[in-house]
C-alpha positions as CSV (number, residue, x, y, z in Angstrom):
1,M,0.0,0.0,0.0
2,E,1.4,3.4,-1.1
3,A,1.6,6.2,1.5
4,H,1.3,10.0,1.0
5,G,3.9,11.2,3.6
6,N,2.8,9.3,6.7
7,V,-0.8,9.0,5.6
8,P,-2.0,5.7,4.1
9,E,-3.6,6.0,0.7
10,E,-6.8,4.3,1.9
11,T,-7.2,7.1,4.5
12,I,-6.8,9.7,1.8
13,N,-9.4,8.0,-0.4
14,H,-11.8,7.7,2.6
15,E,-11.5,11.4,3.4
16,S,-12.2,12.3,-0.3
17,S,-15.2,10.1,-0.4
18,A,-16.5,11.7,2.8
19,I,-16.1,15.2,1.3
20,V,-18.1,14.1,-1.7
21,N,-20.9,12.4,0.3
22,D,-21.2,14.7,3.3
23,P,-19.4,18.0,3.0
24,K,-19.7,20.2,6.1
25,R,-18.5,23.5,4.7
26,I,-19.2,24.6,1.2
27,L,-18.0,27.7,-0.7
28,V,-19.9,29.1,-3.7
29,F,-17.8,31.7,-5.7
30,Q,-19.6,34.2,-8.0
31,T,-18.4,37.7,-8.5
32,A,-19.8,38.4,-12.0
33,F,-22.7,40.8,-13.0
34,L,-25.9,41.0,-10.9
35,G,-27.8,38.8,-13.4
36,D,-25.1,36.1,-13.4
37,V,-25.4,36.1,-9.6
38,I,-29.0,35.5,-9.6
39,L,-28.7,32.6,-12.2
40,T,-26.3,31.0,-9.6
41,L,-29.2,30.7,-7.0
42,P,-30.9,27.6,-8.4
43,M,-27.6,25.6,-8.2
44,L,-27.1,26.9,-4.7
45,Q,-30.6,26.0,-3.6
46,L,-30.3,22.4,-4.9
47,L,-26.9,22.2,-3.2
48,H,-28.6,23.2,0.0
49,Q,-31.4,20.6,-0.5
50,R,-28.8,17.9,-1.1
51,F,-26.7,18.8,1.9
52,P,-29.1,20.5,4.3
53,D,-26.7,20.4,7.3
54,A,-23.8,21.8,5.5
55,E,-22.8,25.4,6.1
56,I,-22.9,27.2,2.7
57,D,-20.9,30.5,2.3
58,V,-20.9,32.7,-0.8
59,V,-18.2,35.0,-2.1
60,T,-19.7,37.8,-4.2
61,T,-19.3,41.5,-5.0
62,P,-20.5,44.2,-2.5
63,K,-23.2,45.2,-5.0
64,A,-24.5,41.7,-5.3
65,A,-24.2,40.8,-1.7
66,E,-27.8,42.0,-0.9
67,L,-29.2,39.4,-3.3
68,F,-28.2,36.6,-0.8
69,S,-29.6,38.4,2.3
70,N,-32.3,36.4,4.1
71,H,-31.7,33.4,1.8
72,P,-32.2,30.2,3.8
73,A,-29.5,28.4,1.8
74,V,-26.7,30.8,2.8
75,R,-24.9,31.0,6.0
76,T,-22.3,33.8,5.5
77,I,-21.8,36.3,2.6
78,I,-18.2,37.2,2.0
79,S,-18.0,40.4,0.1
80,Y,-15.0,40.7,-2.3
81,D,-14.5,44.2,-3.7
82,K,-12.2,43.2,-6.6
83,R,-12.4,46.5,-8.4
84,K,-11.7,49.0,-5.5
85,S,-10.6,48.2,-1.9
86,Q,-9.5,44.6,-2.6
87,K,-8.2,44.9,-6.2
88,G,-4.9,43.5,-7.3
89,F,-2.6,40.8,-6.1
90,K,-2.8,42.0,-2.4
91,G,-6.6,41.5,-2.5
92,I,-6.2,38.1,-4.0
93,I,-3.8,36.9,-1.3
94,A,-5.9,38.5,1.5
95,L,-9.1,36.7,0.3
96,S,-7.2,33.5,-0.2
97,I,-6.0,33.6,3.5
98,V,-9.5,34.2,4.7
99,L,-10.8,31.2,2.8
100,R,-7.9,29.0,3.9
101,K,-8.7,29.7,7.5
102,K,-12.4,28.7,7.0
103,K,-11.3,25.2,6.0
104,Y,-13.9,24.5,3.5
105,D,-14.5,20.9,2.3
106,L,-15.8,21.9,-1.2
107,A,-15.8,24.9,-3.5
108,V,-18.4,25.2,-6.4
109,V,-17.2,27.9,-8.8
110,P,-19.5,29.2,-11.6
111,H,-17.3,32.2,-12.2
112,R,-14.6,31.6,-14.8
113,S,-11.9,34.3,-14.5
114,F,-8.3,33.8,-14.0
115,R,-8.4,35.8,-10.8
116,T,-11.1,33.4,-9.4
117,S,-9.2,30.4,-10.4
118,L,-6.0,31.7,-8.6
119,I,-7.9,32.5,-5.4
120,I,-9.5,29.0,-5.4
121,A,-6.0,27.4,-6.1
122,L,-4.6,29.3,-3.0
123,S,-7.5,28.6,-0.7
124,G,-6.5,25.1,0.4
125,I,-9.9,23.6,-0.5
126,R,-9.4,20.0,-1.5
127,K,-12.5,19.5,-3.8
128,R,-12.9,22.3,-6.3
129,I,-15.5,22.2,-9.1
130,G,-15.3,24.6,-12.0
131,F,-16.1,24.9,-15.7
132,S,-14.1,23.7,-18.7
133,T,-14.1,27.3,-20.0
134,A,-12.6,28.7,-16.8
135,A,-9.3,30.4,-17.1
136,A,-6.6,28.0,-15.6
137,N,-9.2,25.2,-15.3
138,F,-6.4,22.8,-14.3
139,V,-6.7,24.1,-10.8
140,Y,-10.0,22.4,-10.3
141,S,-10.3,18.8,-9.1
142,D,-13.5,18.3,-11.1
143,V,-13.8,20.1,-14.4
144,V,-17.4,20.2,-15.8
145,Q,-18.2,20.8,-19.5
146,Y,-19.7,24.3,-20.1
147,E,-22.5,23.6,-22.6
148,K,-23.1,26.7,-24.7
149,T,-26.5,25.4,-25.9
150,K,-28.1,25.4,-22.4
151,H,-29.6,28.1,-20.4
152,E,-27.1,29.5,-17.8
153,I,-29.3,28.1,-14.9
154,E,-28.9,24.7,-16.4
155,R,-25.1,25.2,-17.0
156,N,-24.7,26.1,-13.4
157,L,-26.7,23.1,-12.2
158,D,-24.3,21.0,-14.2
159,L,-21.6,21.8,-11.6
160,L,-23.5,19.6,-9.3
161,S,-23.1,16.5,-11.6
162,P,-20.1,15.2,-9.6
163,F,-22.6,14.6,-6.8
164,G,-25.2,13.0,-9.1
165,I,-27.5,16.0,-8.4
166,T,-30.0,16.9,-11.1
167,A,-33.1,19.0,-11.1
168,S,-36.3,17.0,-11.2
169,A,-38.2,20.1,-12.5
170,R,-37.5,23.6,-13.6
171,E,-35.6,25.2,-10.8
172,L,-36.1,28.9,-10.5
173,P,-34.0,31.4,-8.4
174,S,-35.6,32.8,-5.3
175,L,-35.0,36.0,-3.6
176,Y,-36.2,37.0,0.0
177,P,-37.0,40.7,0.6
178,S,-37.2,41.5,4.3
179,H,-40.2,42.8,6.3
180,A,-38.6,46.2,6.1
181,D,-38.4,45.9,2.3
182,V,-42.1,45.0,2.2
183,E,-43.0,48.0,4.3
184,C,-41.0,50.2,2.1
185,I,-43.1,49.1,-0.9
186,N,-46.3,49.5,1.0
187,R,-45.3,53.1,1.6
188,L,-44.4,53.6,-2.0
189,V,-47.8,52.3,-3.1
190,R,-49.6,54.7,-0.8
191,E,-47.4,57.7,-1.8
192,K,-48.0,57.0,-5.5
193,E,-51.7,56.6,-4.9
194,I,-51.8,53.2,-6.7
195,A,-55.4,52.3,-6.1
196,D,-55.3,48.9,-7.7
197,Q,-52.0,46.8,-7.5
198,N,-53.6,44.4,-10.0
199,R,-52.9,47.2,-12.6
200,L,-49.3,47.6,-11.7
201,I,-46.6,47.1,-14.2
202,A,-42.9,47.6,-13.6
203,I,-40.5,48.8,-16.4
204,A,-36.7,48.5,-16.3
205,P,-35.2,50.5,-19.2
206,G,-31.6,50.4,-18.1
207,S,-28.5,48.3,-19.1
208,V,-24.8,48.5,-18.7
209,W,-24.5,48.0,-22.5
210,N,-26.1,50.7,-24.7
211,T,-27.0,48.2,-27.5
212,K,-29.1,46.2,-25.0
213,R,-31.3,49.3,-24.4
214,W,-34.5,49.7,-26.2
215,P,-34.7,53.5,-26.9
216,S,-36.1,55.6,-24.0
217,E,-38.5,57.3,-26.3
218,R,-40.0,53.8,-27.1
219,F,-40.2,53.1,-23.3
220,A,-42.0,56.5,-22.9
221,E,-44.5,55.7,-25.7
222,L,-45.2,52.2,-24.3
223,S,-45.7,53.7,-20.7
224,L,-48.2,56.2,-22.0
225,I,-50.2,53.5,-23.9
226,L,-50.3,51.4,-20.7
227,A,-51.2,54.5,-18.5
228,K,-54.0,55.4,-20.8
229,D,-55.2,51.8,-20.6
230,G,-55.6,52.1,-16.9
231,Y,-52.3,50.6,-15.7
232,Y,-49.9,52.2,-13.2
233,V,-46.4,52.1,-14.6
234,L,-43.4,52.3,-12.2
235,V,-40.0,52.9,-13.9
236,I,-37.3,51.1,-11.8
237,G,-33.5,50.9,-11.9
238,G,-30.3,51.9,-10.1
239,K,-28.9,55.4,-9.5
240,E,-27.2,55.3,-12.9
241,D,-30.7,55.0,-14.5
242,A,-32.1,58.1,-12.8
243,E,-31.8,60.4,-15.7
244,L,-33.2,57.7,-18.1
245,G,-36.2,57.2,-15.7
246,R,-36.8,61.0,-15.4
247,S,-36.8,61.3,-19.2
248,I,-39.3,58.5,-19.7
249,V,-41.8,60.0,-17.1
250,E,-41.4,63.5,-18.5
251,S,-42.0,62.3,-22.1
252,G,-44.9,60.1,-21.1
253,H,-46.5,62.9,-18.9
254,H,-49.3,60.9,-17.3
255,K,-50.3,60.8,-13.7
256,N,-50.1,57.0,-13.7
257,I,-46.4,56.9,-14.7
258,H,-43.9,57.2,-11.9
259,N,-40.1,57.2,-11.7
260,V,-38.5,55.3,-8.8
261,T,-35.0,54.8,-10.3
262,G,-32.3,55.2,-7.8
263,T,-34.6,55.2,-4.8
264,L,-34.9,51.3,-4.0
265,S,-32.4,48.7,-3.0
266,L,-32.2,45.5,-4.9
267,L,-34.5,43.6,-2.6
268,Q,-37.0,46.5,-2.4
269,S,-37.0,46.5,-6.2
270,A,-37.6,42.7,-6.0
271,E,-40.6,43.2,-3.8
272,L,-42.0,46.0,-6.2
273,I,-41.6,43.5,-9.1
274,R,-43.2,40.7,-7.2
275,R,-46.4,42.9,-6.8
276,S,-46.4,43.8,-10.4
277,K,-48.6,42.0,-12.9
278,A,-45.7,42.1,-15.4
279,L,-42.1,43.4,-15.8
280,I,-41.0,44.9,-19.1
281,T,-37.2,45.0,-19.3
282,N,-34.1,44.8,-21.5
283,D,-31.7,41.9,-21.4
284,S,-30.4,42.9,-18.0
285,A,-30.4,42.0,-14.3
286,P,-34.0,43.0,-13.6
287,L,-35.1,40.4,-16.1
288,H,-33.7,37.7,-13.7
289,I,-35.0,39.4,-10.6
290,G,-38.6,39.2,-12.2
291,V,-38.0,35.5,-12.8
292,A,-37.0,35.0,-9.2
293,M,-40.0,36.8,-8.0
294,K,-42.3,34.7,-10.2
295,T,-43.5,37.8,-12.1
296,P,-44.3,37.5,-15.8
297,V,-41.5,38.9,-17.8
298,A,-41.5,40.5,-21.2
299,A,-37.8,40.9,-22.2
300,I,-36.7,43.0,-25.1
301,F,-33.6,41.7,-26.8
302,G,-31.5,43.6,-29.4
303,A,-27.8,43.1,-29.8
304,T,-27.9,39.8,-27.8
305,V,-30.0,36.7,-28.4
306,P,-31.8,34.3,-26.0
307,E,-29.6,31.4,-27.4
308,F,-26.8,32.7,-25.4
309,G,-28.5,31.2,-22.4
310,F,-29.8,34.4,-20.5
311,A,-33.5,34.6,-21.6
312,P,-36.1,34.8,-18.9
313,Y,-36.5,31.2,-17.5
314,G,-40.2,31.3,-16.4
315,E,-42.4,29.0,-18.4
316,K,-44.7,31.7,-19.6
317,D,-42.1,34.6,-19.9
318,I,-41.6,36.1,-23.4
319,V,-38.9,37.6,-25.5
320,V,-39.5,40.4,-27.9
321,E,-37.0,40.5,-30.7
322,V,-36.4,41.1,-34.5
323,K,-35.4,37.8,-35.9
324,G,-33.6,37.1,-39.1
325,L,-31.0,40.0,-38.9
326,E,-27.6,39.0,-40.3
327,C,-26.0,41.5,-37.9
328,R,-27.4,39.9,-34.9
329,P,-26.0,39.0,-32.5
330,C,-23.2,41.5,-32.7
331,A,-21.4,40.6,-29.3
332,I,-21.9,38.4,-26.3
333,H,-22.6,41.3,-24.0
334,G,-23.8,44.0,-26.6
335,G,-21.6,47.1,-26.9
336,N,-21.6,50.9,-26.5
337,K,-22.8,51.5,-30.1
338,C,-24.3,49.6,-33.0
339,P,-21.3,48.4,-35.2
340,I,-23.2,49.1,-38.4
341,E,-24.8,52.4,-37.1
342,T,-28.4,51.4,-37.8
343,F,-29.5,49.9,-34.5
344,V,-32.1,48.1,-36.5
345,C,-32.4,45.3,-33.9
346,M,-34.0,47.7,-31.5
347,N,-35.4,50.4,-33.8
348,N,-37.5,47.8,-35.5
349,I,-39.4,47.0,-32.3
350,D,-42.0,49.6,-31.8
351,A,-44.1,50.4,-28.7
352,T,-47.5,48.9,-30.1
353,M,-45.6,45.6,-30.9
354,V,-44.4,45.4,-27.2
355,Y,-47.8,46.5,-25.9
356,G,-49.6,43.8,-27.8
357,R,-47.2,41.1,-26.5
358,V,-47.6,42.4,-22.9
359,I,-51.4,42.4,-23.0
360,D,-51.3,38.8,-24.4
361,L,-48.8,37.9,-21.6
362,L,-51.2,39.4,-19.0
363,K,-54.2,37.5,-20.3
364,R,-52.2,34.2,-20.3
365,T,-51.0,34.6,-16.7
366,A,-54.1,36.2,-15.2
């Protein structure tokens, strides 16, 4: 029998088997965009179901940390500010030391950057599961094929295949606004004099990428059509969307159109979306919040396509897009401007087209 140092091989194998069958401390590492973080939740939820007694911690960005608040599957949220206070090699070493001290049995890593792989390599975690497309994927003890033809939720669930875990049904992400978040939206509904929440529709016009944005004037036109039809329209988004929200409300110019961009936290926005009869959004993070809150989603796609794996995942959700364009898709994330300067993928989607699809969605999900 071979030995590793003074430890018999059978002992090593027994310990590895125990980690696979009954891990006590699990780390999930995801520091990508907000939407990507939300799409990690189904995997995390199934991991918790399979190992209910395990302590599951999450490493994520400061902005995304709130998304894990109150989640029953998460013990501790470790905030990693990779672009500011913890950027660079010093930040990598510091976080690696923190993770090493926590003595995790297992790391499940949907994030695929070199920085993430380096941190995981230095963390001292014996069983490390990552994707085949991860930079420096050789640092992982288990490498799972990244299937480009699948939805991102399903790709993330594949990371659980080393445990034989599969979803028996469509697994949606779940978010958990607090009682304070609920009360915040209660006050908002009263302040905006929304008499009937069954006529409430949320609109999320923002995106980090300009070519993912349906033009603001189209959102304004759609908002006005909905308002005249007796719906209450609330424009949501972050502080970076405040000017966009203001312009939509001013252009729509109707008492039933309200701008709340930059005034709500992520989970407060989630609670507002939960109460809405539908969410109309670009291909951006609110799309996935809508799915998590089980609100019917109408997602407008321009530069990107649903086939990338980031379409709304609810069974009745819809995508509004112009098919058959040779220029589409033009990039995996979109870009700052249309490469052929026509923006035909968005300009060919008019407000009446979206309105018709939304009304049909509302009828089907009533």
